[in-house]
N, C-alpha and C positions, 0 to 999 in steps of 0.2 A: 296375288290380284291386289292391288290398294284397296285400305278399301277407300282412298280420295274418288279413287280411277268407277269404284262403285254407286258417287253419289252422283258425282257428273252424269254419270250417264243414266240413272234415274232422270235428274231438275233437265237433260234432253228430252227424252221419253218423254214425258209429263206435258213439256215445249209441244211435241209437234204434237199428240195426241188435241191441242188447244181448251179454251177456258176451263178448267177444273180447278175445285175448291176444295177443298181438306173443313168434312162433319165432325163438331162432337160423333161422339160413337150411339146416341140414342139417335134414330132414325124414326122418319114422318113414309109412309105406303109411299111417292112421289122419290125419296133417298132412297128407299133397298132398291127398287128397282132399279135402279143406273152403277150402280156399285157396292160393293164398306165400302163404306164412310167415303165416298163420294160425289159431289152432286154437279150438274152440266147448268149451265147460265145460255139462253139465246145472249145474242152478238147483239140485239138493235132491240130494245121496247118502248113502243108506241105510245106514250103518253097524248091524253091532249084534254088532260085538265090543266098538266104543271104549265103548258105549253104559253097560257099567262104571263109566265115567266118571264120566258123568252121576247117574246113581247116587246118588253117593257124596256130591254136588252137595243133592241132592234135603233139607230139612227134615224130620226121623221126623211122622209127623201127630199124633200125639198125647206128649207125653209119656213116657218107661214108667215099670213101676212100679218103688219107691226100692227100694234092695238092701235081705235083713233087717242089721237090726242088735242083740246084745243088747243090748247100754247106748246113751248117746248115739254121734254118729258125729264120725269125727275132727274136722270142718267143725263140730260144734255139733251138731248137726240131731240129734233127739229123735223116732223111729218114732211114730208115735198106743199108743197100748192093743189090741189084739187084741177086745176087744170095746167099746161105745162103754158110759161112764158112767152108771152109773140117774140121773139128774136128768131133772130135766122140760123144759130143751134141749141140743140139741144145736151143736156150732163146728165145720162142715168144714173138712176141710184144702183150700189152694187148691191151682188148677189143678199147681202146683209142690210140692205137701208139707210146707207150709210155717202155720203158724197162723197165721190168719187176721184179725194184732194191725199196727198203723200207726199214725206218728204223722202231726201234718200242723204246717203253717204256713201261718198266713196275715197276712194284716193287720200282720209284722214281727213281733211279739210274741205273739198268741195262736196256744200248741200245749192241743194235742189230740190226745187216742188213741182211736183208731178197733179196735172190731171187728165185724169183721164177717164172715160168711155164717152165723149164729145161726138156728138152726131152731129151735122149740119154745116154750115162754116167753121171755119175752124181754126182761119185770118180773123174775123169777126172776134173772134170770143179773145187769140191774140194783144188785139186792138181793145174792149172793153179793160181785159184782166189788166192790162201796160194802163193805161187813164185811174184807173182806181190800185194799183203798187204805185205812180207819182204821187199820188193821189193821199199815202200814209202814209210811202217814205220822203218824199222830197226829192227823187232821182228817179232816172228811170230807169229798171232796169232787165237785163237782156232778157233776152226768151227765146222757143228750136220748140219750131214747128215742127210732128211730123206728121206729114198730113197720110202713111201706111198707118199707122199704130191709132193713132187718131188722140194723139198725146201732144200736151202742154209742158215745154218744161221753165222753168219760172227757175233764173240761180237765186236761189239764197232759201231762208226756209222760210217760208210764208205762209202753211197750210192753215191755221191757226184764222184765221184775215182770210182766207181764201172761203175754206169753208162757211166763214160764216155769211162772207158778202151773198156766195151763191143760192147756200140759206134765206137772206135774204130777198134774193130775184125769185126764189121759188121754184128752185132746181132741188 
């Protein structure tokens, strides 16, 4: 029998026995009971003292409420008005408390601005957005309303203008 086969057999036998660690020749009473030079470790050790470190790694289940600001935050974030504006539509904030206005670039050059989370009369919102963007740009921009997903698309990148306009209206 070759010496290589004997080593392989010993490794296989050790793997079948379970997690066993070889210690030094000096043994305590606990190690001597397990056998000569072998110590068995339990599979799971429960430690309530160290769980505080694990809790710090677990992300929160929801985004906390934003702090109260008198005006704009240092980051530029503007809080919504205390009471919603008296309009036939409502635009809810995103889960990160931002105004849900996004840009979209498809086919390399097709620029769109999306207004999401619209509740109520989306056609009234489209009318007001068209009027506002006509004042800003001087031309009437094409829009697309999707009543199923309650989104409004505007041709061009006007996210900054629409975010400021919606924040000034109290959304």
